[in-house]
C-alpha positions in Angstrom: 11.7 158.9 158.8 10.4 157.4 161.4 8.0 154.2 162.3 4.2 155.2 161.9 2.5 154.5 165.5 -1.3 154.2 164.2 -1.0 151.1 162.6 -4.8 151.6 160.6 -4.1 150.2 157.0 -3.8 153.3 153.9 -7.1 153.1 152.0 -6.0 155.0 148.4 -9.8 155.6 147.8 -9.9 157.9 151.2 -6.6 159.7 150.4 -8.1 160.3 146.5 -12.0 161.0 147.9 -10.3 164.2 149.9 -8.1 165.5 147.2 -10.5 165.3 144.3 -13.2 166.7 146.6 -10.6 169.5 148.1 -9.7 170.1 144.7 -12.8 170.3 143.5 -13.6 173.5 146.5 -10.6 175.1 145.3 -11.9 175.1 141.7 -15.1 176.6 142.3 -13.9 179.4 144.7 -11.5 180.6 141.8 -14.2 180.1 139.4 -16.2 182.6 141.9 -13.7 184.7 142.2 -13.2 185.4 138.2 -15.9 185.1 137.7 -16.4 188.6 139.9 -12.8 189.8 138.6 -14.0 192.3 136.2 -11.8 195.1 136.4 -7.8 195.6 137.6 -9.9 197.2 140.7 -11.2 193.5 141.6 -8.1 191.8 141.0 -5.8 194.7 142.9 -8.3 195.2 145.7 -10.9 193.1 144.9 -14.1 195.9 144.9 -12.7 197.8 148.4 -16.2 196.1 149.5 -14.4 193.0 151.7 -16.4 192.8 155.9 -14.2 193.3 158.3 -14.9 189.4 159.2 -14.3 188.4 155.8 -10.3 190.5 156.0 -9.5 189.3 159.6 -9.6 185.4 158.4 -7.8 186.6 154.7 -5.2 188.3 156.6 -4.9 186.1 159.1 -4.3 183.0 156.6 -1.7 185.0 154.7 -0.3 186.0 158.0 -0.3 182.5 160.0 0.7 180.1 156.6 1.9 176.8 156.4 5.7 178.3 156.7 4.6 179.1 160.3 3.1 176.3 161.0 5.2 173.7 159.8 8.9 176.4 160.4 8.0 177.7 163.8 6.1 174.1 164.6 9.3 172.8 163.6 11.3 175.4 165.1 10.0 174.8 168.4 10.6 171.0 168.3 14.5 171.8 168.2 13.9 174.8 171.1 11.0 174.1 173.2 8.1 176.1 174.4 10.7 179.6 174.3 8.9 179.2 170.6 5.5 180.2 172.2 6.5 184.3 172.1 6.1 184.2 168.8 2.5 183.7 169.5 2.2 186.5 172.2 4.3 189.0 169.4 2.1 187.5 166.3 -0.9 188.9 167.7 0.4 191.6 169.9 1.9 193.8 166.4 0.3 191.5 164.1 -3.0 191.7 164.8 -3.4 194.4 167.9 -0.7 196.6 166.7 -1.3 196.4 162.9 -5.2 196.5 163.2 -5.8 199.7 166.0 -2.7 201.3 165.1 -1.6 201.1 161.6 -4.3 199.8 159.7 -7.0 202.7 160.1 -3.9 205.2 159.0 -2.9 202.9 156.0 -6.5 202.7 154.7 -6.9 206.2 155.2 -4.4 207.4 153.6 -4.1 205.1 150.9 -7.9 205.6 150.0 -7.5 209.4 149.9 -4.4 209.1 147.5 -6.4 206.4 145.4 -3.2 203.5 146.4 -4.2 200.1 145.0 -0.8 199.0 146.6 1.8 199.5 149.5 4.6 200.7 147.4 1.8 202.8 145.3 1.0 204.5 148.4 4.2 205.4 149.2 4.8 206.7 145.7 1.8 209.3 145.7 2.6 209.8 149.0 6.0 211.2 148.6 5.1 212.4 145.0 7.9 209.9 143.8 7.9 207.1 141.4 11.4 206.6 142.4 10.0 205.2 145.6 7.6 203.6 144.4 9.5 201.8 142.0 12.1 201.2 144.7 9.4 199.9 147.3 8.6 197.6 143.8 11.6 196.2 143.1 12.6 195.2 146.8 9.0 193.2 146.7 9.9 191.3 144.0 13.6 190.1 144.4 13.2 189.7 148.1 9.8 188.6 148.6 10.8 184.9 146.8 13.1 184.3 150.4 9.9 183.9 152.0 7.5 182.8 149.3 10.3 180.3 148.4 10.0 178.8 152.6 6.0 178.5 152.0 6.5 176.1 148.7 9.6 173.8 150.9 7.3 174.1 154.2 4.2 172.1 152.2 6.5 170.7 149.6 8.3 168.6 152.5 4.6 167.9 153.8 3.8 166.2 150.9 7.1 164.1 150.4 6.9 163.3 154.1 3.1 162.1 154.1 2.2 161.0 150.9 5.4 160.1 150.2 6.1 162.2 147.0 9.5 163.3 145.5 10.0 166.8 146.8 10.6 168.5 143.3 7.5 166.6 141.9 5.9 168.2 145.2 7.1 171.9 144.3 5.6 172.0 140.4 2.7 170.6 141.3 2.0 173.1 144.3 3.1 176.0 141.9 0.9 175.2 139.0 -2.4 175.4 141.4 -1.0 178.5 143.1 -0.7 179.9 139.0 -4.6 178.8 138.0 -5.5 180.5 141.6 -4.0 183.6 141.1 -3.7 184.1 137.6 -7.7 183.1 137.8 -9.3 185.6 140.5 -6.9 187.7 141.5 -7.1 190.0 145.2 -11.6 189.1 145.3 -10.8 185.6 144.1 -8.4 185.4 146.9 -10.4 186.4 149.6 -13.4 184.5 148.7 -11.2 181.6 148.9 -9.3 182.7 152.0 -12.7 182.7 154.0 -13.5 178.8 153.2 -9.5 178.0 153.6 -9.1 179.7 156.7 -12.2 177.6 158.5 -10.5 175.1 157.3 -7.1 175.2 158.9 -8.2 176.7 161.9 -10.4 173.4 162.6 -7.2 171.5 161.4 -4.6 172.6 163.8 -6.2 172.9 166.4 -7.4 169.1 165.9 -4.0 168.2 165.1 -2.7 169.9 168.1 -5.0 168.2 170.4 -4.2 164.9 169.2 -0.6 165.3 169.6 -1.1 167.1 173.5 -3.3 163.5 174.2 0.0 161.1 172.9 2.3 163.8 175.0 0.0 162.8 179.0 -2.5 165.4 177.9 -1.7 169.3 180.4 0.7 167.9 182.5 2.7 167.7 179.1 3.9 171.0 179.4 5.8 170.7 182.8 7.0 166.9 181.0 8.3 168.0 178.4 11.6 169.4 180.2 12.9 166.5 181.2 13.0 165.1 178.3 16.8 164.9 177.1 17.8 167.9 174.7 20.6 165.8 172.0 23.8 166.6 172.0 24.2 168.6 169.1 21.3 171.4 170.4 22.9 171.6 173.7 26.5 172.2 171.6 24.7 175.1 169.9 22.8 176.3 173.6 19.7 174.5 174.7 19.6 173.6 177.7 15.8 172.1 178.1 12.8 171.8 175.8 10.8 174.2 178.2 13.3 176.8 178.9 15.1 179.9 176.9 18.7 178.7 175.3 21.6 179.4 177.0 21.7 183.2 177.3 24.5 184.8 174.4 24.9 181.2 172.4 24.3 181.3 169.1 20.6 179.6 169.0 19.7 182.0 171.8 21.2 185.2 169.6 19.0 183.9 166.9 15.7 182.6 168.6 16.0 186.6 170.2 17.7 189.2 167.0 16.2 186.6 164.1 12.7 185.0 165.4 11.7 187.4 168.0 12.7 191.0 167.4 12.8 190.8 163.6 9.4 189.2 163.1 7.7 191.4 165.7 8.6 194.3 163.3 8.8 192.2 160.5 4.8 192.5 160.9 4.4 195.8 160.5 5.8 196.0 157.1 4.3 193.1 155.3 2.9 194.7 151.8 0.8 191.9 151.2 -0.9 192.2 154.2 -1.2 195.8 154.5 -2.7 196.0 150.9 -5.9 193.9 152.9 -6.6 197.0 155.0 -7.3 198.8 151.3 -10.1 196.2 151.0 -12.2 197.5 153.1 -15.3 199.3 152.9 -14.3 202.1 156.2 -11.6 202.4 158.4 -14.3 201.1 161.1 -14.7 197.8 160.2 -10.8 197.4 160.4 -11.3 197.6 164.5 -14.0 195.2 164.1 -11.3 192.8 162.7 -9.4 192.7 165.5 -11.1 190.0 167.7 -11.7 187.7 164.9 -7.9 188.3 164.0 -6.8 187.2 167.6 -8.8 184.4 168.1 -7.1 182.7 164.5 -3.9 183.9 165.3 -4.3 182.4 168.7 -5.4 179.5 167.5 -3.4 178.6 164.5 0.0 179.7 165.5 -0.4 178.4 168.9 -1.7 175.2 167.8 1.0 174.5 165.4 4.2 175.7 167.5 2.7 173.9 170.5 2.2 170.9 168.2 6.4 171.0 167.3 7.1 171.6 171.1 5.5 168.9 172.3 6.6 166.2 169.3 9.4 165.6 171.0 7.9 164.2 174.2 5.3 162.2 172.5 7.7 160.2 170.2 10.3 159.9 173.1 7.7 158.7 175.2 6.0 156.4 173.1 8.0 153.3 173.1 7.4 152.4 169.0 9.5 155.4 168.8 12.4 156.2 171.9 13.7 158.9 170.3 13.1 162.9 170.2 11.1 164.1 167.2 14.0 166.2 165.9 16.3 163.1 166.1 13.7 160.8 164.2 14.1 163.4 161.2 17.6 163.7 161.2 17.8 167.2 162.8 15.9 169.0 159.9 13.3 171.4 161.8 11.2 171.4 158.7 10.4 167.5 158.9 9.2 167.9 162.7 5.3 168.8 161.7 5.2 166.1 159.1 6.6 163.6 161.3 4.1 164.1 163.9 1.1 164.0 161.3 2.4 161.0 160.2 3.4 159.3 163.1 0.2 160.3 165.9 -2.9 160.6 164.0 -5.0 158.5 162.3 -3.8 158.0 158.4 -6.8 158.9 157.2 -7.1 162.2 159.5 -3.2 163.0 158.2 -4.2 163.3 155.0 -6.9 165.7 155.9 -5.2 167.5 158.2 -2.6 167.5 154.9 -5.0 169.3 152.7 -5.8 171.8 155.8 -1.9 172.4 156.0 -2.2 173.0 152.1 -5.1 175.7 152.1 -2.7 177.4 154.7 -0.1 177.4 152.2 -2.3 178.5 149.3 -3.6 181.5 151.3 -0.5 182.9 151.9 1.7 182.2 148.7 -1.0 183.8 146.5 -1.0 186.8 148.8 2.9 186.6 147.9 2.3 185.8 144.7 0.1 188.3 144.1 2.1 191.5 145.9 5.3 190.3 143.7 2.9 190.6 140.3 1.4 193.7 141.6 5.2 194.8 142.5 6.6 193.6 139.5 3.4 194.9 136.7 2.1 197.6 138.5 4.7 199.5 140.4 7.4 198.9 138.4 6.3 198.7 135.0 3.2 200.3 134.5 4.2 203.3 137.2 7.6 203.7 136.9 8.5 202.6 133.0 5.3 203.3 131.9 4.2 200.1 129.9 0.1 200.6 128.8 -1.5 199.3 131.9 -3.4 196.0 131.6 -5.4 193.0 133.5 -2.9 190.9 131.0 0.1 192.3 132.4 -0.4 191.5 135.7 -1.3 188.3 135.6 2.1 187.9 133.0 3.7 189.5 136.5 2.4 186.6 138.0 3.4 183.7 136.6 6.8 185.3 136.5 7.0 185.9 139.8 6.0 182.1 140.2 8.5 181.0 138.2 11.0 183.3 140.4 9.8 181.7 143.8 9.9 177.8 142.5 14.1 178.4 141.1 14.3 180.0 144.7 12.0 177.1 146.5 14.1 174.2 145.2 17.6 175.8 145.9 16.7 176.7 149.2 18.6 174.3 151.8 17.3 172.7 154.5 16.2 173.6 157.7 15.1 176.7 156.6 11.9 177.6 156.7 11.4 179.4 159.9 14.7 181.6 159.8 13.9 182.5 155.5 10.5 183.5 156.7 12.2 186.0 159.8 14.1 187.1 157.3 12.5 188.4 154.9 10.0 189.9 157.7 13.4 191.9 158.8 14.6 193.2 155.4 10.7 194.2 154.9 11.2 196.2 158.3 14.2 197.8 157.3 13.4 198.9 153.7 9.4 200.2 154.4 8.3 200.4 158.1 10.2 204.1 158.6 8.9 205.0 155.2 5.0 203.5 156.2 5.7 205.2 159.6 6.4 208.9 158.0 4.0 208.2 155.8 1.1 207.8 157.7 1.6 209.1 160.9 4.4 212.4 160.7 2.9 215.2 158.4 6.5 217.1 157.8 8.4 214.1 156.7 10.0 214.7 153.1 10.5 212.5 150.2 14.5 212.3 150.7 13.7 211.3 154.3 12.2 208.2 152.5 14.6 207.5 149.8 17.4 207.7 152.3 15.8 205.6 155.2 15.1 203.1 152.4 18.3 202.8 150.5 19.8 202.5 154.1 17.6 199.3 155.0 18.6 198.2 151.7 22.3 199.5 152.3 22.9 197.6 155.7 20.9 194.4 155.4 22.9 194.3 152.4 26.1 194.8 153.6 25.4 193.4 156.9 24.4 189.8 155.6 27.5 189.7 152.9 30.3 191.0 155.2 28.8 190.4 159.2 25.8 187.7 160.1 28.7 184.9 159.7 25.5 182.6 159.3 25.0 184.1 156.0 28.7 185.5 155.3 30.8 182.6 155.7 28.1 180.8 153.1 28.1 183.8 150.3 32.1 183.4 151.3 32.9 187.5 150.2 34.1 188.5 153.7 36.6 185.8 153.3 37.6 186.2 149.9 38.4 190.0 150.4 39.4 190.0 153.7 40.3 186.6 154.9 37.6 185.3 157.5 33.7 184.1 157.1 32.5 187.9 159.0 34.9 190.8 160.2 33.3 190.8 163.3 34.0 186.9 163.9 33.8 185.9 167.5 32.1 189.6 168.2 28.5 189.6 169.8 27.7 191.4 165.7 28.6 187.9 163.9 25.8 186.3 165.3 22.8 189.7 166.3 20.3 189.6 163.5 21.0 192.7 160.2 17.4 193.9 161.6 18.6 195.1 164.6 21.5 197.2 163.3 19.1 198.1 159.6 15.8 199.3 161.5 17.0 201.6 164.0 19.9 202.8 161.9 17.2 203.2 158.7 14.6 205.4 161.0 17.5 207.3 162.7 17.9 207.8 158.8 14.8 209.3 158.1 14.2 211.8 161.3 17.7 213.0 160.4 16.9 213.9 156.9 13.5 214.6 157.6 14.9 217.7 160.0 17.0 219.0 158.0 15.2 219.2 154.9 12.0 220.7 153.9 8.6 219.9 152.8 8.0 220.7 149.0 5.1 219.1 146.9 4.5 215.9 149.2 1.2 214.9 150.1 -0.4 215.8 152.8 -2.1 213.4 155.1 
């Protein structure tokens, strides 16, 4: 995995001391959430009295997880500074657009209708148990892709930095999540996010500053273009670590359509993020939270991506290494940030950063498992199947959700974290974004339009992953089985264009066409 540049001797007392202090902190935060979680409203929406600064940190912690730091930072180690555009997208779409345009409407409509989850908001708005049930099932079925990516990212950190077997690391992390979510619900999670978000902010900023210094200071942003690109990446279209990949190359299509477009539209349709707006006391608090959210994303997301982008220069220019970071990790982009921590930071600081990134993963994982649990237990079973409501049922659903995520995380391949994250964002946008826009912005949007749009999004995404987008269709094999080739459009740009670019516009088109062709019946007014 590469030679450690810093020769500080490992002191087990420091490591275990940090570990005990961190776990004790998590225990205290989980306990505080547990004693304050007295009913399902506390578990689902944190009592609806969260201050704006705390919501912003909680939202940012859920948005910028270890999959964003490790996955997108690792991707920056593969394609270079071009990944910095993700930071602008996250702030523009994930904070400014989400807080100023979507947030107030989501809170206003959700509060008026008494919604506790995003699927329930859609179900109540269109007076359709079917919509709520389908939305809940989509969350439960597809979110493990994103949640599994987070599990992989933190497990790779533990594997690389402290030498724990990947599978064992996965189980250890999962047990902590189980205690955390089942114990405190959303109130417990938001309490912890306040502390863990600050740790994440300081930790990532420190990591970036150290790697920047190892790469030569601010001159590194121009010098990184001179680092030789490995031949394997040149064949994929990477020409320099300081510029965009070659237009039309496989990695260009992935960067532009999967990461940039998929993330930008997906940020507005994340159920585990949208539910945060329902926790505030009033709509005015959402706009107050914008500044906190923007700074948090700029430092945490930007710090992780720049660390990955500059790690190639830091490694290549160091005589003790002499190769790029991506070559040192065997071209596995998910290991670039762990490599940077292990190679360039003092050992004791590396362990602190490890626990900081562990906290980053924990923030997002708990939000994901909470969303899956409420989707399965509340939206599908309680509301859809009419099972008797109880907080115990939702907590049981959380454990089932966690088991599914562990299996998915264990089966995911290498170099998957950033791609899996973007895939879920794209799926969420294809299925939810048109209906969310119709529910909160378009008064005459009909039940039929929402249903048609959601089914179009699901159908288009599944069809394209199975038969068109060659990266997935070739692995799945059904297209080759039925048509004798890995993609229906093999050799055509459509085989490399992310399905989100087709599914999102098509599902919006269906929403508008069906909406204008059908009449409003008993849908809830906004």
